[in-house]
N, C-alpha and C positions, 0 to 999 in steps of 0.2 A: 504494500500500500504506500502510495506516494505521500509526501508531506511538503511543507513549505520550502524545504531545502531543495527538493527535486525541481521546483519551479525555477531555481536560480543556478543550480550546480549539477554537474555530473560526477559520479563516483565510479572509479574503475581501477583495474590493475594496470600498471604501466607496461610499456614495451620498450625495446631498444631505441625506437624512434623518439622516445621521450627523454632520453638521457641528458642531452644538452640543455633542454628546458628545465629539467629537474635541477641540474647543477647550477644553472643561473638562478633558480628560485632559492636554492641554499645560499648562494652568494648574496642575493638581495635581502633575504629575510632572516637568515641565521647569522651570517657574518662573512665578510669578504675574504677573511683569512682561513676559513674552514677548508680543510684539505679536500673534502669531497666536492667542494666548489671548483676545484682546479685539477685534481688528479683523476682523469677518466679511467685509467687502468685500475686504480684502486676501487673506484666507484663500481665499475663493471664486475670486478671480482667479488666485491662485497654483496651486491644485490642481484647479480646474474644467477641463472639456473643451469649453466652449462654442465654441471656435474651430473645432471639427469638427462642430458641430451637435448635440453631446451635452450636454444640460442635466441629466443625471441622475448620471453617473459622477463620482466624486471620486478623484483619483489618489493614494490612500492605501491601503496594504495594512494591514488590521486583524487583530489577534489578540484575540479576545474569549473570555470564559468562556461556558459554555453558557447562562447567563442573559442574555447580551448585553453584560455589562460589559467595557469596553475595558481590556486590560492590555498592549497593545503596538501600535505603529504605525510604518510607514515611508512617509513622503511622498516622491513622486518627480515629476519634470518630464519628460513625454514630448516629444520634439522633432518628432514627426510622428504620423500614424495608420497608418504603414506597418508592419503586423504582422510582415512578413518581415524587414525591416531596421530594427527599432525601436531608436533610441538614446534613453537616458534618463539623467537626472542625479538620483541619490538626494539627498534633502534631510534634513529632520528625521527622526531615527530614535530611538525611545525605547521601552523596556520598563519596566513598572511596577517600582518599587523594593521592592515587597512582594507576597506571595501569588502568586508564580509559581515554577515548578520550575526548577532549574538549567539553563543553556544555552538558555533560551527565546529569547534574543536571536538566537543563531545559527540556531535553527529558524525564527524569523520571517524572517530574511534569506534562508534557503533557500526558504521559501514565497513570498517576494516574487518570486524568480527564476522559480519555476514558474508563479505566477499571471500575471505580466506577460509573461514570455517574451521579454525584450529581447535584442538582439544585442550592444549596447554598454551598459555600466553604468559611470558615472564621476561624480566629484564633487570639488569642492574644499571647504575648510573642515572636513575630516574630523578628528575629535578623535583626536590621536595616543595619548592615554592610555586610550581606551576601545574605540572601534570600528575604528580603523585597523589594529590587529594582527589582527583577525578577517579583514579584507579581504586582508591580506598572507599570513597563515599558513593560513587555512582555505580561502579562495576563490582564492588565488594571484594576486591583482591586483597590478599594479605600483603602488608608492606612492612618494611623494617630497614635496619642498617646492616650492611654486609660485615661479617666478622673477618678480621685479619689476624692470621696466625703466623708466628715467625720462630726461627731457630737461629741463634747467633753462632758465629765461629768463635769458639772459646780460645783459640790461639791468637786472636787479634786483640790488641790493647788500644790501638788508636783507630777508632772508627771514623770513616770518611763520609759514609752515606747515612747510616743510622746514627741516632743519638740515644743509646740505651741507658736506662736507669738500672744498673747492674745489681743494686740492692734489692730490686723487686723482680729479678729474673731467676727462673728456675732452670737449673742445668740438668736435672735428672731425666732419664728415660729408661724404659724397659728394653733390655737387649733381647733380640730375637734372631732367628736364622733367616728372616726374610731378606731379600736382596732386590736391587734395582738393576735390570739388564737393559742397557741402552741399545736401541735399534735405530737404524738409519732409513731403511726403505719401508714402504707401505706393505709390501708383500711379506716381509719378515715380521712386521707387527701382526699382520693377520694370521700368520702361522702360529704365533706364540700366544695370542689372546683373541678370543671370539668377540668381535666388535658388535655382534648382534645380541649379545647376552643382555638379558633384562634384569635390572636390579631395583630394589625398593628405594624410593625417594630419588631416583635418577631419571633424567629426561631421556626420551627416545632419540638417539642420534645415529643416523645411518653410517655405514662404512664410507659411502660416497661423501658425506659431509666431513667426516674425519680426514679423508684424503685431501679434500680441497682446503680445509681449514688449517691443517698442521703440516701438510707436505707441499702445498702449492701456493703458499702466501706470496704475493708479489714482492714483498720487501722483508718481512721478518723470517728468521730461521728459528724453528722450534726444535727443542730436544725432546726425545721420547724415550721413556723407560717403561718396560714391562715389570710389574710387581710380581716377584717370584716368591712363593711360599717355601717352607722348609723342605718340601719334597721336590722343588724345582718346577712346580706348576704355575703357569701364568694366571694370576688372580685379578689383574687389573692393569691399567696403563695410566701413567702420569705424563702430562705434557707441560713443558717448561720453556722459559725464555731467559737467556742471559742478558744482563744489561751491564755495560761497561761505562763507568762514570767516576769522576774524581780519582782517577788512577787506581781504581779497584773495580771489582765486579760483584754483582749479586745475582741470585737466581730466583725467578718467580715461577712457582707452580701455578699454571693458569687454568688447567682443566684436569679432570680425572674421570675415568670410566672403570666401573667395577663395583663390588660390594663395598660400601662406605666403611665398614668395620675393619677392613684390611689396612686403612690408614693408621690405625692404632699401632700397627706392628712394624712400621717402616723406620722407626727411630734409628736403629743401628745403621741401616743403609744410608739414610739421609746424612747422618753425622759423618760417615765415611766419605760420602760425596763432597760434603762441605770442605773437609780437610784436604781431599785429593785435588780439588779444583781451586782451592783458596778463596771460596766465596766469603764475602763479609757476612752475609746472612742469606737464608732462604725464607721466603714468605709464601703464604697461600691465602687467598681471599675467597670466602664462600658465604652464602646467605645464612645458613644455620647448621652448624655441626655440634650443637650442644649435647646431642645424644651420643656423639662419638667421643671416646676418651683420647682426645688429641694430645693431652699431657703425657700419656704413656709413650708417645713417640718423641717427646721432648718439645712439642710445640707450645709456645706461650701465646695466650690471647691478648692482643693489643687493646688497651684502653685508649680510644682516640682522644680522650680528654686528659690522659695521664701524662707523666713526665717523659716516658719513652717515646721517641720519634722513629717511626718506620715509614719513610716517604711512599707516596703513591704516584705522584706525577714526576715524569722524567723528561718530557718533551714540551716545555723546558723543565729542568730539574727544580723542584720546590721541596725544601727540607721541612715538610710539615706533615702532620697526620690529616686525614680527611675522613669525612663521613659519607660513605657511598651507599645511597639508598637503593632499595630493590622493591619490585612488586611481582606478585605471582597469583594466578588463579588455580594453581595446582600444587599438590603436596610433593615438592621436589627441592633439591639443593641446586642453587645457582652458583656458577663459578666465574672467575675473573674474565675468561675468554668468551663467555656467552654474549650474544649480540655483537655489538661493535666496540666493546669496552677495551679490548687489547688490540688497538690499531694505532698506526702512526698518526701523530698530530701535525707532523711536518716531515718533509723528505730532504 
């Protein structure tokens, strides 16, 4: 049934023919320095569907005037092509600051749901001052602040990136025979761990998504480790990205596939990795791991209002804690790399 918005606007899924106009819209309405307003390669990788053989569709819901002018957009990242159990992470969302009728943003969000038809909709990096209240109050999504866990390199005395309060840091962890086996190629990863495995509180991510996201990124190089139990069985996979800055390097665990409880048992392996590679620290950001005993692996939970500083922004580098808000309509754990949160801000 049509409403007052249909008299003024059209709502549809974008195609490759819309890319230049979408990028111009981002430039004009979001910010002239936004990387997706300039880098067409990154934009096409981020929102294209080529991993499923679709070279036409762009994963952006558009709101346009009747003459075709874009006045609103919602970009999203689909984790599979399973239309029955589709999980997506919404990313850039913007409605024109002028010449649109009131509440157009909420209408665009409703049309996104009807056009895409996802089962799960979630994201981190959601603006608490603008769009987050709509997810909470209108769409009844769960909202919160992402948790940031970290392990320091105990051999480092002069920290360059972190500013830890060592008096409040717990060095203990439970030693186990779990190990991290680094893989390079997608086929090797697939042999050692079943990417189609379904786990409680985990989003449905297809092997095609994993290949594109962590093996075919246009700029970032990701490291991949299969989590091996004491019998040498692959029980999960961790994706990470090294960051070199201030004459040192850190490691961010940005995504995980597998049973969440296995994270409790990787403490020995992570500490060995930190020492071997000389990382100043390792961190991991997730929406809610309170049911997982992360302290058994040596992970400390950062208090964003506390004395310890574990930076979040590196492009440019800002030595501050941040509060990264998330939203979800589904009972699952969100990680740092979901949506467009782990992407370049500049090239």
